[in-house]
C-alpha positions in Angstrom: -0.1 0.1 0.0 0.9 3.6 -0.4 0.0 5.9 2.2 0.3 9.4 3.1 0.7 11.8 6.0 0.3 15.5 6.0 0.5 17.8 8.8 2.2 20.8 10.3 5.7 20.1 11.9 5.2 20.6 14.8 5.7 18.0 18.0 2.1 17.8 19.0 0.9 17.0 15.6 3.7 15.0 14.4 4.9 12.5 17.0 1.9 10.1 16.9 1.9 10.3 13.0 5.6 9.5 13.0 4.9 6.5 15.3 2.3 5.5 13.0 4.2 5.9 10.1 7.0 3.7 11.6 4.7 0.9 12.3 3.4 0.9 8.7 6.8 1.1 7.3 7.5 -2.2 9.3 4.7 -3.9 7.7 5.9 -3.4 4.4 4.2 -0.4 2.9 5.3 2.9 1.3 4.6 5.9 3.7 5.0 9.6 2.2 5.0 12.6 4.7 4.2 15.7 3.2 5.2 18.5 6.3 7.6 21.6 7.0 11.0 21.3 5.3 12.6 21.2 8.9 11.2 17.9 9.8 13.1 15.9 6.4 16.0 14.3 8.8 13.3 12.9 11.3 11.3 11.3 8.5 14.2 9.9 6.4 15.2 8.5 10.1 12.2 6.5 10.5 13.5 4.4 7.4 16.9 3.9 9.0 15.4 2.9 12.1 13.2 0.6 10.6 15.5 -0.9 8.1 13.7 -0.2 5.1 15.0 3.8 4.0 13.4 3.0 0.6 9.8 2.9 2.0 9.6 6.1 3.5 9.6 9.6 1.2 9.8 13.1 2.0 7.7 16.2 0.6 8.3 19.7 2.1 6.2 22.0 1.8 8.0 24.8 3.0 7.9 26.9 6.4 6.3 30.2 7.3 3.2 31.2 8.7 1.3 28.9 6.6 2.8 26.1 7.7 4.3 26.5 11.3 2.0 26.5 14.4 1.6 29.0 17.3 5.2 27.6 18.5 7.2 30.2 16.3 5.3 33.4 17.0 5.4 32.4 20.6 9.2 32.3 20.5 9.5 35.5 18.6 7.5 37.4 20.7 7.2 36.3 24.4 5.4 39.5 25.5 2.5 38.3 23.4 2.8 34.9 24.1 2.5 35.1 27.6 -0.4 38.3 27.7 -2.7 37.1 24.6 -1.9 33.4 23.6 -2.5 32.1 27.3 -5.8 32.8 28.7 -8.3 31.7 31.1 -11.0 29.0 30.3 -13.4 30.1 27.6 -11.9 33.4 27.0 -10.9 32.3 23.3 -10.9 36.0 21.8 -7.5 37.1 22.7 -6.1 33.6 21.3 -8.2 34.0 18.4 -7.4 37.7 17.7 -3.4 37.1 18.1 -3.6 34.6 15.2 -5.1 36.4 13.2 -3.1 39.7 13.4 -0.2 37.3 12.9 -1.2 35.0 9.8 -3.0 35.6 7.2 -6.7 34.6 6.3 -5.5 33.4 2.4 -2.7 34.9 0.4 -0.3 33.8 -2.0 1.4 32.0 0.4 -1.5 29.9 2.0 -2.8 29.5 -1.2 0.6 28.0 -2.5 1.0 25.7 0.2 -2.5 24.5 -0.3 -1.7 23.8 -4.1 1.5 22.2 -3.1 -0.1 19.8 -0.5 -2.9 18.9 -3.3 0.3 18.4 -5.8 1.8 15.9 -3.5 -1.4 14.2 -2.9 -2.3 13.9 -6.8 1.4 12.9 -7.9 1.6 10.5 -5.1 -1.9 9.0 -5.4 -1.9 6.9 -1.9 -4.8 4.6 -1.0 -4.9 6.5 1.8 -4.2 10.4 3.3 -4.2 10.8 6.9 -4.3 14.6 7.5 -3.9 16.4 11.0 -6.8 18.4 11.8 -4.8 20.9 13.9 -3.4 22.0 10.3 -5.5 24.3 7.9 -3.1 24.3 4.9 -2.8 20.4 5.3 -6.7 20.1 5.3 -7.8 22.4 2.6 -4.7 21.1 0.4 -6.1 17.4 0.6 -9.7 18.6 0.4 -8.8 20.2 -3.3 -7.2 16.7 -4.4 -10.7 15.3 -4.3 -9.1 12.4 -2.6 -10.3 10.0 0.2 -8.8 11.2 3.5 -8.6 10.2 7.4 -8.4 12.6 10.1 -5.6 12.5 12.7 -6.1 14.5 16.0 -3.8 15.1 18.8 -6.0 17.7 20.9 -8.7 16.9 23.2 -11.6 14.7 22.1 -14.1 17.3 21.5 -11.9 18.3 18.5 -13.6 15.4 16.6 -17.4 16.0 18.3 -19.8 16.4 15.9 -23.3 16.7 17.6 -23.1 18.2 21.0 -26.6 19.5 22.1 -26.1 22.8 24.1 -29.2 22.1 26.1 -27.4 18.6 27.6 -23.5 19.0 27.6 -21.0 22.4 27.6 -19.7 23.1 24.2 -16.0 22.4 23.5 -13.7 25.7 24.5 -16.8 27.1 26.4 -14.6 27.0 29.9 -16.7 24.5 31.4 -14.0 22.9 34.4 -15.3 19.6 34.6 -16.9 20.4 37.9 -20.9 19.0 38.1 -22.1 22.4 38.1 -20.5 23.2 35.0 -22.0 20.2 33.4 -25.8 20.3 34.1 -28.4 23.1 34.7 -29.7 26.3 33.5 -26.2 28.0 34.2 -24.9 25.6 31.5 -27.2 26.4 28.9 -26.7 30.0 29.7 -23.0 29.7 29.4 -23.0 27.5 26.0 -25.8 30.2 24.4 -23.4 33.0 25.5 -20.7 31.1 23.9 -22.8 30.5 20.6 -23.6 34.2 20.2 -19.9 35.5 20.8 -18.6 32.5 18.1 -21.3 33.9 15.7 -20.8 37.4 16.2 -16.8 37.0 15.8 -17.5 34.9 12.7 -19.8 37.2 11.1 -18.0 40.9 12.4 -14.4 40.2 12.4 -12.8 40.9 9.1 -10.2 37.7 9.4 -12.8 35.2 9.3 -14.9 36.5 6.9 -11.6 36.9 4.5 -10.9 33.3 5.4 -14.2 31.9 4.2 -14.5 34.2 1.1 -10.8 32.9 0.3 -11.7 29.1 0.9 -14.6 29.3 -1.0 -13.6 31.6 -4.1 -9.9 31.2 -4.5 -9.4 27.2 -3.5 -13.0 26.7 -4.5 -14.0 24.8 -1.4 -17.0 24.0 -0.9 -18.5 25.7 2.3 -19.2 23.0 5.3 -20.1 25.1 8.3 -19.8 28.8 9.6 -17.3 27.9 12.3 -15.1 25.3 10.3 -15.1 27.8 7.1 -14.0 30.8 9.3 -11.4 29.3 11.1 -11.4 25.6 12.0 -11.4 22.5 9.8 -14.3 20.2 9.0 -14.8 17.5 11.8 -15.5 13.9 10.7 -18.7 13.3 8.5 -19.3 16.8 7.4 -16.9 16.3 3.9 -17.6 13.4 1.7 -14.4 12.4 0.7 -13.4 12.5 4.7 -14.0 8.6 5.5 -12.7 8.4 9.0 -11.0 10.3 12.0 -8.4 8.8 14.4 -8.4 10.5 17.8 -5.1 9.9 20.0 -7.8 9.9 23.3 -9.8 7.1 24.9 -13.1 6.6 24.5 -15.7 8.3 26.9 -12.6 10.2 29.0 -14.5 13.4 27.9 -17.8 14.9 28.6 -20.0 13.4 26.0 -22.1 10.3 25.3 -20.8 8.6 22.3 -23.5 9.7 19.8 -21.8 13.1 20.0 -19.0 11.6 17.4 -19.6 10.2 13.9 -19.6 6.5 14.0 -16.5 7.0 11.6 -14.5 8.2 14.8 -12.0 6.0 16.2 -10.4 6.4 19.7 -7.1 4.6 19.8 -5.2 6.4 22.7 -1.6 7.5 22.6 0.8 6.2 19.8 4.4 5.2 20.8 6.9 4.5 18.7 6.5 0.6 17.6 9.1 -1.0 19.6 9.2 0.6 22.8 5.9 1.0 23.7 3.2 0.8 26.6 0.7 -0.6 24.4 -0.9 -4.0 24.0 -0.4 -5.9 20.3 -3.7 -4.4 19.9 -6.3 -5.9 17.4 -5.3 -8.1 14.6 -7.3 -7.1 11.5 -5.6 -7.9 8.8 -3.3 -11.2 9.3 -4.7 -13.4 6.7 -2.3 -14.2 3.9 1.2 -15.9 3.9 2.4 -12.6 2.3 1.6 -10.8 5.6 3.1 -13.1 7.6 6.0 -12.8 6.1 6.0 -8.9 6.3 5.4 -9.2 9.8 8.5 -11.5 10.0 10.5 -9.1 8.5 9.2 -6.3 10.8 9.7 -8.6 14.0 13.3 -9.0 13.0 14.1 -5.3 12.5 12.2 -4.7 16.1 14.4 -6.8 17.4 17.4 -4.9 16.2 16.0 -1.6 16.9 15.0 -2.8 20.4 18.6 -4.1 21.2 20.1 -0.7 20.1 17.3 1.3 22.2 18.3 -1.3 25.3 22.1 -0.2 24.5 21.2 3.5 24.6 19.2 3.3 28.0 21.9 1.9 29.8 23.8 5.2 28.9 20.7 7.2 29.9 21.8 9.7 32.7 17.8 10.9 33.8 17.3 6.8 34.2 20.4 6.6 36.4 18.9 9.5 38.4 15.3 7.9 38.9 16.9 4.8 39.7 18.7 6.4 42.6 15.7 8.3 43.6 13.9 4.9 43.9 16.9 3.1 45.8 16.9 6.3 48.4 13.0 5.9 49.0 11.9 8.9 46.7 8.9 10.0 44.8 9.4 11.9 42.0 6.8 14.7 40.3 7.4 15.0 36.6 6.8 18.3 35.4 6.8 19.1 31.5 4.7 22.1 30.2 5.1 21.6 26.7 7.0 22.4 23.4 5.0 25.8 23.0 5.1 26.7 26.5 7.9 28.7 28.3 8.5 30.5 31.5 8.7 34.1 32.9 10.6 34.5 35.8 8.0 35.3 37.7 5.9 32.1 37.2 9.5 30.0 37.1 10.2 31.0 40.8 6.8 30.8 41.6 6.8 26.9 40.6 10.3 26.4 42.2 9.0 27.8 45.6 5.7 25.6 45.5 7.8 22.6 45.1 10.3 23.5 47.7 7.6 24.0 50.0 6.2 20.6 49.3 9.8 19.0 49.5 10.2 21.0 53.1 6.9 18.4 54.4 8.3 15.4 52.6 12.0 15.4 52.3 11.9 12.1 50.1 9.9 14.1 47.1 12.2 15.0 44.3 11.3 16.8 40.9 12.1 16.3 37.3 11.5 19.5 35.6 11.5 19.6 31.8 12.2 23.1 30.3 13.1 24.3 26.7 16.4 25.2 26.0 15.8 28.8 25.2 17.7 32.5 25.2 17.8 34.6 28.2 15.8 37.1 25.8 12.8 34.6 25.4 13.3 32.6 28.8 15.1 35.0 31.4 15.3 32.1 34.1 18.4 31.2 36.3 20.6 28.5 35.2 19.7 24.8 36.3 23.0 24.7 38.7 21.3 27.5 40.7 18.4 25.0 41.8 17.8 22.8 45.0 19.6 19.5 44.8 16.1 17.7 45.0 15.3 19.5 41.6 16.7 17.7 38.2 16.0 20.0 35.0 16.7 19.1 31.7 15.4 20.3 28.3 15.9 16.9 26.6 14.6 13.4 27.6 16.6 10.4 25.9 13.2 8.4 26.4 9.9 9.6 27.8 8.8 6.4 28.2 11.5 5.5 30.9 10.2 8.2 32.9 7.1 7.6 32.7 6.8 3.8 33.3 9.6 4.2 36.0 8.0 3.3 39.2 9.7 6.2 41.2 7.5 8.8 39.0 4.2 9.3 41.0 2.4 12.2 39.5 2.8 14.4 35.9 2.2 17.9 35.8 1.7 19.4 32.3 -0.2 22.1 30.3 -3.4 20.0 29.2 -1.8 19.0 25.6 -3.0 16.1 24.2 -0.3 14.2 24.0 0.9 14.8 27.6 -2.7 14.0 28.7 -2.5 10.6 27.2 0.8 9.8 28.1 0.6 10.2 31.6 -2.7 8.4 31.0 -1.3 5.4 29.6 0.9 4.9 32.5 -1.4 5.4 34.9 0.3 8.5 36.4 -2.7 10.9 38.3 -2.1 14.4 36.9 -2.2 18.1 37.7 -3.1 20.1 34.7 -2.2 23.8 34.3 -4.3 24.4 31.2 -2.9 27.3 29.3 -5.2 28.1 25.9 -7.7 26.7 23.8 -8.7 22.9 24.2 -5.9 22.6 26.9 -8.7 23.8 29.2 -11.1 21.3 27.8 -8.9 18.5 28.7 -8.1 19.8 32.4 -12.1 19.5 32.7 -11.7 15.9 31.5 -9.2 15.1 34.5 -11.4 16.8 36.9 -14.7 15.0 35.8 -13.0 11.5 35.8 -10.9 12.2 38.9 -7.8 11.2 37.3 -6.3 14.2 39.0 -6.5 17.8 40.2 -6.6 21.3 37.8 -5.5 24.6 38.4 -7.6 27.4 40.1 -5.6 30.4 38.7 -5.0 28.9 35.0 -3.3 29.9 32.6 -0.8 31.6 35.5 1.3 29.5 37.6 1.0 30.5 41.1 2.7 29.3 44.5 -0.3 28.7 46.6 -2.7 26.9 44.0 0.4 24.5 42.9 1.2 23.7 46.5 -2.6 23.1 47.2 -3.1 21.0 44.8 -0.1 18.8 44.6 -0.7 18.0 48.2 -4.1 17.1 47.5 -2.8 14.5 45.0 -0.3 13.3 47.3 -2.4 12.9 50.0 -5.5 11.1 48.1 -2.6 9.3 46.0 -4.7 5.9 46.4 -8.1 7.3 45.4 -6.5 9.3 42.1 -4.2 6.1 41.3 -7.1 4.0 41.3 -9.1 5.8 38.9 -5.8 6.4 36.7 -5.1 2.8 36.7 -9.1 1.7 35.7 -8.1 4.5 32.6 -4.6 2.8 31.9 -6.7 -0.7 31.0 -8.6 1.4 28.7 -5.9 2.8 27.2 -4.6 -0.4 26.8 -7.6 -1.6 24.9 -7.5 1.5 22.7 -4.6 -0.3 20.8 -2.1 2.7 20.4 0.1 2.5 17.2 -0.5 -0.9 16.0 -4.4 -0.5 16.1 -4.3 3.0 14.5 -2.0 1.6 11.4 -4.7 -1.6 11.1 -7.6 1.3 11.2 -5.4 3.1 8.1 -5.1 -0.2 6.4 -8.6 -1.4 6.9 -9.9 2.0 5.3 -7.3 2.3 2.8 -8.8 -1.3 1.3 -12.1 -0.1 1.9 -11.2 3.2 -0.4 -10.9 1.0 -3.2 -14.2 -0.5 -3.3 -17.3 1.5 -4.9 -19.1 4.2 -2.7 -22.0 3.2 -1.7 -23.7 6.1 -3.6 -22.1 4.7 -7.0 
């Protein structure tokens, strides 16, 4: 089979897709990846790891505002990032207006990028296209090709919800905090309709969404879908004829909505790790029927064994693992803090965090902290060097293996910003979570954590405040057994979801199905 992945190059979008691409290469398929130019080496590395460099193909679609996500803008203009991109739950307007001020609703660059994606789709002529639903240029370009495609969705489950009744459930992005009061009653209905009124007013009166709708219709020639999708987002599953399915990297049921809120062709597979080093089960074997398939699997197993041996060798020299082992031997407990690839600290909030964990350490001297912080210049992130930290805190800008950290028995709690990958990774290892949500759908993920009692959420989001951090982490540590029991239940459901293997099975099945005549033909 010939399969094509299309996405922006951000870690949040690309990580799950690269794991699935790796699995599909191991199964003997030709895999094409169309994304930002800067990922060329990473894509080619997959072929080398799989022992099949001739089965992975890179197609660059450029760089710049049309292709890149919020990361570039965030790192270029820290003041705007901290004051406008980050926002409290439900207060989406500052984020939207910031994006509108720094991106074009159309223009030659966006048009040419969409046409480039379209041309790749037509030239490759894949059996199936998998496109990230947070990449507007990618979805628009794929739609222009008129070829069948599947959506991939790394964000909150609500990003693939199609039918949410405003009378029964809080709407996505509306700011519901997951508490019982936010999920029912007249207050919820009022908030929903106030949110709808705001969305519609913004879509109809702001010049950017009006220009985006006109551009998609008049320049790209795309058929309108609905006012919100056409104005800013991308169409959800079940709204475009060529879109045959969607894969969400979440676990079914871990949200605020009933199953009927999602189109029948939305599949929840949980987080997708690289094929060899994974927390997932073998998954569901859909298509192991022929001798040819068996032979491919034998080759894949051999390649996987070689990769596992190399990975095992690398792990022997993992200083982070050595530190975790030492903490375990000393009878310690580790809190892992990672606010994602976009987020970075102001000096004030960094100090608030360090003071908070120091307070907790004073009360529990066995406590240690593993803190992942991006390596950025002082102009962007003016924080003290890691050498100034207290001895119980280890700061890293890069981790040799996120799985090694999450699966280590000494790691008790995961603290993150509410990103889809961080949320589902912690879930797959049964770790109670503290969510300091920052923007957009990260607030929805925080609501899921609270509603299902698998962790706690900040009362001061998006700001990091010492007192809030101390209170919430203390609650997690005091009631750890309760939270851990709930997390274990959802960890098992993550295993049932299947991860990388099942995602690849779903893609294979839909690729075969795509060659059959449509029902209306």
